[in-house]
N, C-alpha and C positions, 0 to 999 in steps of 0.2 A: 619815247615817252617815260618819264620817270615816275616812281611811285608817289601818290599823294602823301605829303607830310601829315603827321597827326594834328589834330585841332589845336592842341596846346602849342605847338611848335608855330602854326600859322597865326595863332593870336598873339605871339610874343614878338619881340623885336630884338634884333641883334645889335650889341653894343659894338663900339669901334674895335674893341680887342677880340671880339668873335664870340663872347658869351652870350647866352640868351637871357633876355631881360623880360620877365613875365609883367603883365599889366598889374596895376594895384587894385585894391579893392574897390576903390571909387570908379576906376575905369571899368572894371567889371560890372559894377552896379549899374552905370549908366548903359552899358552895352545890353544888359539883361534886365532892364528895370521892371518889367512885368513880372519876371520870376521873383526878384526881391521883394517887390510889393506883396506879392501872393505869400512869400515866405514870412514876411513881417506880420501879415494879416492872421496867417495860420497859427504862428507863434502866440500872437496875442489872444487868440480864441482858446489855445491850450492853456495858457497861464490863467486866463479868466475861468476856464472849466475847473482847474486843479483848485484855484482860490474858492469857487463855489463849493466844491466838493468838501473841502476842509470847513467852510461855514456850516454846511449841512451836518457834518459829525460834531462840530462845536455845538450846534443848537440841540442835537440829540443828548449830548452830554449835560448841557444845562437843564434840559427839561427833567432828566433823570434827577440831577441835583435839587431841582425845586421841589419834586415829589418826595425826595428824601428829607427834604427840610420841613416840608408840610407835615409828613408822619412824625418827625422828631417834636415839631412844635405841638402837635396833638398829645404826644407823650408827656412832655413838659408840662402842658396845661392840665392834663389829668393829675400828674404828681402833685402840682401846686394846690389843685382843688382838694385832693387827698389829705395834704398837710394842712390846709385851711380848716377842713373838717375836724381833724384830729385835734387841732388847737381849740376850736370852739368846744369840742367835747370836754377838753381838760379844763377850759375856762368855765364852763358851765357846773362843772363838779365842785369848784371852788365856793366855799360857803359865803363869802362876803360880796362876791359880784363884782368887785373892783377890777380885777383881772379881765372879766368878761367885757365890761364896759371899755377899757383901755384896748382890749383886741378888736372890738367893732370899730373903734376910732382908727386905729392902725390899718384894718383891712378895708375900710371904707364901706362898711355894711349899713352905715345909718344915712 
C-alpha cells in the first residue's frame, strides 16, 4: 500500500503533460458551498459591525459639535444684546431723540 496523497493533490487533476491542475474558485465554491456561504455571511456581519461602529463615533462627534454650536450661539446672542443695550444708551444720551427713534426702528423695538 502506498501513502495517501495530500488532499490538495487528490482534489487536483493531472493535465496530459503531467502537471497538476488545481480546481478553480467556482469549482471549490461548489464543493464547499456551506463554508463559502458561512464565510460570506460572517464577512457581511463584520462589515456591518464596522460600519455601525463608525456611525456611533460620528454621532458622538456630531453631538459634541452641536453642543459647541449652542454655546457659541448663546455667546453671540449675549454679545448682540450687549451691543444693542450700548447703542440704546448712546441714543438716549443724544438730546434730539432722532437717533433713538431711528435705532428703535432698526432694532424692531416698536
